[in-house]
C-alpha positions as CSV (number, residue, x, y, z in Angstrom):
1,H,-34.1,28.4,-30.7
2,V,-30.6,29.6,-29.9
3,K,-31.1,33.2,-28.6
4,D,-28.0,33.5,-26.4
5,G,-24.7,31.7,-25.9
6,E,-23.6,28.8,-28.0
7,L,-24.8,25.3,-29.0
8,V,-21.8,23.3,-30.1
9,I,-22.0,19.7,-31.5
10,D,-18.4,18.4,-31.5
11,G,-16.4,15.4,-32.6
12,R,-17.0,11.7,-32.8
13,R,-18.1,9.1,-30.3
14,P,-15.8,6.4,-29.0
15,N,-17.3,3.9,-31.5
16,G,-16.4,6.3,-34.4
17,D,-19.9,7.6,-35.1
18,P,-20.3,11.3,-35.4
19,S,-21.9,13.5,-32.7
20,D,-25.4,14.3,-34.0
21,L,-27.8,17.2,-34.1
22,D,-31.2,15.9,-35.2
23,V,-34.1,18.3,-35.2
24,L,-37.6,17.4,-36.5
25,G,-38.8,21.0,-37.0
26,N,-37.3,24.5,-37.5
27,V,-34.2,25.9,-36.0
28,F,-33.9,29.6,-35.2
29,V,-30.5,31.2,-34.5
30,G,-30.5,34.8,-33.3
31,G,-31.3,36.9,-30.3
32,P,-29.9,39.5,-28.0
33,G,-26.7,37.6,-27.4
34,S,-24.2,38.6,-24.7
35,G,-22.7,42.0,-25.5
36,A,-21.0,42.0,-28.8
37,V,-21.2,38.2,-29.1
38,A,-24.0,36.9,-31.3
39,P,-25.7,33.5,-30.6
40,L,-23.9,30.7,-32.3
41,L,-24.8,27.2,-33.6
42,A,-21.7,25.3,-34.4
43,L,-20.8,21.8,-35.7
44,S,-17.1,20.8,-35.6
45,N,-14.6,18.0,-36.0
46,A,-16.7,15.6,-38.1
47,A,-20.0,16.2,-36.3
48,K,-23.2,15.9,-38.3
49,G,-26.6,17.7,-38.2
50,D,-30.0,17.1,-39.8
51,I,-32.8,19.7,-39.7
52,E,-36.1,18.5,-41.0
53,G,-37.6,22.0,-41.2
54,N,-36.0,25.4,-42.0
55,L,-32.9,27.1,-40.7
56,I,-33.6,30.8,-40.0
57,I,-30.6,32.8,-38.9
58,G,-31.1,36.4,-37.6
59,R,-34.8,36.5,-36.8
60,D,-34.9,37.9,-33.3
61,G,-31.4,39.3,-33.3
62,G,-28.1,38.6,-34.9
63,G,-26.9,35.0,-35.1
64,T,-24.2,32.9,-36.7
65,V,-23.7,29.2,-37.8
66,G,-20.3,27.6,-38.2
67,L,-19.1,24.3,-39.7
68,W,-15.5,23.7,-38.8
69,G,-13.9,20.4,-39.8
70,A,-10.4,21.2,-41.1
71,A,-8.9,19.0,-38.4
72,V,-10.6,15.9,-39.8
73,T,-11.2,16.5,-43.5
74,A,-11.5,12.7,-44.1
75,N,-14.9,12.9,-42.4
76,P,-16.7,16.2,-43.3
77,T,-18.5,18.3,-40.7
78,Q,-21.9,18.3,-42.3
79,L,-25.3,20.1,-41.8
80,D,-28.2,19.0,-44.0
81,V,-31.4,21.1,-44.3
82,V,-33.0,19.4,-47.3
83,D,-35.8,17.0,-46.3
84,P,-38.7,16.7,-46.3
85,V,-40.2,18.8,-49.1
86,P,-41.2,21.6,-49.0
87,A,-38.9,22.3,-46.0
88,G,-35.2,23.0,-46.5
89,L,-35.0,26.8,-46.5
90,C,-31.8,28.3,-45.1
91,A,-32.4,32.0,-44.6
92,I,-29.2,33.8,-43.6
93,G,-29.9,37.2,-42.2
94,R,-33.7,37.1,-42.1
95,E,-34.5,40.2,-40.0
96,F,-31.1,41.0,-38.4
97,Y,-27.6,40.1,-39.3
98,G,-27.0,36.4,-40.0
99,G,-23.8,34.6,-41.0
100,V,-22.7,31.1,-42.0
101,S,-19.0,30.2,-42.3
102,L,-17.3,26.9,-43.1
103,D,-13.7,25.8,-43.6
104,D,-12.3,23.1,-45.9
105,G,-13.8,20.3,-43.8
106,G,-17.3,21.7,-43.9
107,L,-20.3,20.6,-46.0
108,F,-23.5,22.8,-45.9
109,R,-26.5,21.5,-47.8
110,C,-29.9,23.2,-48.1
111,R,-32.8,22.9,-50.5
112,T,-32.9,26.7,-50.9
113,I,-30.5,29.3,-49.6
114,E,-31.4,33.0,-49.2
115,V,-28.6,35.3,-48.1
116,G,-30.0,38.7,-46.9
117,G,-33.1,39.9,-45.2
118,A,-36.6,39.2,-46.4
119,P,-38.5,42.0,-48.3
120,G,-39.4,44.8,-45.9
121,T,-36.5,44.0,-43.5
122,T,-33.0,45.2,-43.3
123,G,-31.1,42.1,-42.2
124,N,-27.8,41.5,-43.9
125,G,-26.5,38.1,-44.6
126,T,-23.0,36.6,-45.3
127,L,-21.9,33.2,-46.4
128,T,-18.2,32.6,-46.2
129,V,-16.9,29.4,-47.8
130,D,-13.2,28.9,-46.9
131,G,-12.4,25.8,-48.9
132,G,-15.5,23.9,-48.0
133,M,-18.6,23.0,-50.0
134,V,-22.1,24.6,-50.1
135,R,-24.9,22.8,-52.0
136,A,-28.3,24.3,-52.8
137,L,-30.5,21.7,-54.3
138,D,-32.7,24.5,-55.7
139,I,-31.8,28.2,-55.9
140,L,-29.2,30.3,-54.2
141,T,-30.3,34.0,-53.9
142,V,-27.8,36.5,-52.8
143,G,-29.4,39.7,-51.5
144,Q,-33.1,40.3,-51.5
145,V,-35.1,42.6,-53.7
146,G,-36.7,45.1,-51.2
147,G,-34.8,43.5,-48.3
148,G,-31.3,43.1,-46.9
149,A,-28.0,42.9,-48.6
150,G,-26.2,39.6,-49.2
151,L,-22.6,38.6,-49.6
152,V,-21.0,35.3,-50.6
153,T,-17.2,35.1,-50.2
154,M,-15.3,32.2,-51.6
155,M,-11.6,31.2,-51.1
156,N,-9.2,28.4,-51.0
157,N,-10.7,26.2,-53.8
158,A,-14.2,26.7,-52.4
159,L,-17.1,25.0,-54.2
160,V,-20.7,26.4,-54.2
161,A,-23.0,24.2,-56.2
162,T,-26.6,25.1,-57.0
163,N,-29.3,24.5,-59.6
164,G,-29.3,28.2,-60.2
165,T,-27.9,31.4,-58.6
166,Y,-29.4,34.9,-58.6
167,I,-27.4,37.9,-57.5
168,T,-29.9,40.7,-56.8
169,P,-29.0,44.4,-57.1
170,N,-28.0,44.4,-53.4
171,G,-26.1,41.1,-53.6
172,A,-22.5,40.3,-54.3
173,I,-20.3,37.2,-54.8
174,D,-16.5,37.7,-54.5
175,G,-13.4,35.6,-54.1
176,S,-12.0,32.6,-55.8
177,G,-13.2,29.0,-56.4
178,T,-16.0,27.3,-58.4
179,L,-19.6,28.4,-58.6
180,A,-21.5,25.5,-60.2
181,V,-24.9,26.8,-61.3
182,N,-26.4,23.8,-63.3
183,F,-29.2,24.3,-65.8
184,F,-30.7,27.6,-64.4
185,G,-27.4,29.4,-64.7
186,L,-26.2,32.5,-63.0
187,L,-28.1,35.8,-63.3
188,N,-26.1,38.7,-62.0
189,E,-27.9,42.0,-61.3
190,G,-25.6,42.8,-58.5
191,T,-21.8,42.5,-58.2
192,L,-19.6,39.7,-59.3
193,S,-16.0,40.2,-58.3
194,P,-13.2,37.7,-58.9
195,A,-10.4,38.0,-56.4
196,I,-6.7,38.5,-57.0
197,N,-4.7,35.4,-56.2
198,V,-1.1,36.7,-56.1
199,L,1.3,34.1,-57.5
200,Y,4.4,36.3,-57.7
201,P,5.5,39.0,-55.3
202,L,4.5,42.4,-56.6
203,T,7.5,44.6,-57.3
204,E,8.1,48.1,-58.5
205,D,9.9,46.7,-61.6
206,P,7.6,47.6,-64.6
207,S,9.1,44.9,-66.7
208,R,7.8,42.2,-64.4
209,S,10.7,40.0,-65.5
210,P,10.0,36.8,-63.5
211,G,7.7,34.6,-65.5
212,R,6.0,37.3,-67.4
213,A,2.9,36.0,-69.2
214,A,0.4,37.5,-71.6
215,A,-2.7,36.4,-69.7
216,G,-3.6,35.1,-66.2
217,A,-5.7,32.2,-65.1
218,A,-9.2,32.9,-64.0
219,T,-9.6,33.0,-60.2
220,L,-13.4,32.4,-60.2
221,T,-15.1,29.8,-62.4
222,V,-18.8,29.8,-63.3
223,D,-19.7,26.2,-64.2
224,G,-22.7,26.9,-66.4
225,A,-24.1,29.9,-68.1
226,L,-23.7,33.6,-67.1
227,T,-26.2,36.3,-67.7
228,M,-25.3,39.9,-66.8
229,G,-28.3,42.0,-66.1
230,A,-28.6,45.7,-66.9
231,T,-27.8,46.6,-63.2
232,G,-25.1,44.0,-62.9
233,R,-21.4,44.7,-62.3
234,L,-18.3,42.7,-63.0
235,E,-15.5,44.2,-60.8
236,I,-12.0,43.1,-61.8
237,P,-9.1,44.0,-59.6
238,L,-5.8,44.7,-61.4
239,A,-2.5,45.0,-59.5
240,G,-0.2,43.9,-62.4
241,P,-0.1,42.0,-65.7
242,L,1.2,38.7,-64.4
243,P,-0.9,35.6,-63.7
244,G,-2.4,36.0,-60.3
245,E,-2.0,39.8,-60.2
246,Y,-5.4,40.5,-61.6
247,G,-8.8,38.9,-61.3
248,G,-10.5,36.9,-64.0
249,L,-13.7,34.9,-64.7
250,A,-14.0,31.6,-66.5
251,V,-17.4,30.5,-67.8
252,T,-17.9,26.9,-68.9
253,G,-21.2,27.8,-70.7
254,A,-22.3,30.8,-72.7
255,A,-22.2,34.4,-71.5
256,S,-24.7,37.2,-72.1
257,L,-23.2,40.6,-71.3
258,D,-24.8,43.8,-70.1
259,G,-24.3,46.1,-67.2
260,V,-20.9,47.5,-66.2
261,L,-17.4,46.3,-66.3
262,S,-15.4,48.0,-63.6
263,L,-11.6,47.9,-63.7
264,E,-10.2,48.4,-60.2
265,F,-6.5,49.3,-60.4
266,E,-4.6,48.5,-57.1
267,N,-1.1,48.7,-55.7
268,H,-0.2,51.9,-57.7
269,Y,-0.2,49.8,-60.9
270,A,-0.9,51.6,-64.2
271,P,-1.0,49.9,-67.6
272,R,2.0,49.9,-69.9
273,E,2.5,49.2,-73.6
274,G,1.7,45.6,-74.4
275,D,-0.2,44.7,-71.2
276,L,-2.8,42.1,-72.0
277,F,-5.4,40.8,-69.6
278,T,-7.8,37.9,-70.1
279,L,-10.6,39.0,-67.9
280,L,-13.4,36.7,-69.3
281,D,-12.8,33.3,-70.8
282,V,-16.1,31.8,-72.1
283,A,-16.3,28.3,-73.5
284,Q,-19.6,28.5,-75.4
285,G,-19.8,32.0,-76.9
286,I,-20.5,35.6,-75.9
287,T,-23.6,37.6,-76.8
288,G,-24.2,41.3,-76.0
289,V,-21.6,43.9,-74.7
290,F,-21.1,45.7,-71.5
291,A,-23.2,48.9,-71.5
292,G,-20.4,50.8,-69.7
293,V,-16.8,50.5,-68.6
294,E,-15.5,52.2,-65.5
295,V,-11.9,52.7,-64.4
296,H,-10.9,53.3,-60.8
297,G,-7.6,53.6,-58.9
298,L,-5.4,55.3,-61.6
299,A,-3.5,58.4,-60.5
300,P,-5.0,61.8,-61.2
301,G,-4.0,63.0,-64.7
302,F,-3.8,59.5,-66.2
303,E,-5.6,60.2,-69.5
304,Y,-7.1,57.4,-71.5
305,E,-9.8,56.5,-73.9
306,I,-11.8,53.2,-73.8
307,T,-13.2,51.4,-76.9
308,V,-14.6,48.0,-77.5
309,V,-13.0,46.3,-80.5
310,N,-14.0,42.8,-81.6
311,G,-15.2,41.9,-78.1
312,Q,-12.0,43.4,-76.5
313,V,-12.1,46.3,-74.1
314,V,-9.2,48.5,-75.1
315,L,-7.8,51.3,-72.9
316,D,-5.7,53.7,-75.0
317,R,-3.4,56.5,-74.0
318,D,-0.6,58.3,-75.9
319,E,2.2,55.9,-74.9
320,A,0.3,52.7,-73.8
321,T,-2.5,50.4,-74.8
322,L,-4.1,48.1,-72.4
323,V,-6.2,45.3,-73.8
324,C,-8.8,43.4,-71.7
325,D,-9.5,40.3,-73.6
326,F,-12.8,38.4,-73.7
327,I,-12.2,34.9,-75.1
328,A,-15.1,33.0,-76.7
329,R,-13.9,29.5,-77.5
């Protein structure tokens, strides 16, 4: 039980074997800490850990776990919480704040991952995947119904692989990367927000002359099926019409739509005649429609009407039409 200070497992031994953390029971990270510094469990520089129970972060106070291996990506810094059955729960933010972060040399494997406090508690949880890989052999739950909020942030080609992912009404997944959800799919009743990955410098030139394209590449891929629940939100940032200047979502399976599409205009950008955005690219067909479309960030007085035509969200004003395209291949 790490209640204060840091427990750091670092590097490799002289014979090349990794430094090890091997625990036959549960591990608890969280306590009073030292001032503003929360207790920390860290593995770094190709170290490996194996917990044969559960990993509970944020039970008796805030706590964090880090997997840092970018300096030696040939040998990942790895923490496994998967055996034996029925152990393998990684609870991030059980009663108090809990966080897990990993870089592009980190590998975090659990049987089940819960981000956010248990029902009846207010602990918030965060999982930040900065180029590494997270694997849930069973279900990843982001946020907890009747409990704390959860946030998963992905960046730099991050991979989160699960047998199923559930974003509750107080959960959110944002950023860029691949979310592989296998046969259970992704159920979103919270917020799904693909990030902007700016490929070109934003300018004040409305013609966007360098490399202007009709549609941008998706910044977040759902490898599997997507179901948008009635309380779900898909928040798309738009800072311009070029690839990388607006968020997008690619779905390799089918998509069932409901909930709200929220268009978040940024960087003083407003749509012009001919702007076309591919916000949702679905490989195996789309059913349903968004129950509502919201527009945020446009200057006061920007008048428009929104319609849905043949699966496209169309924003009309007197001198401009913005088309948000949903492609079903």
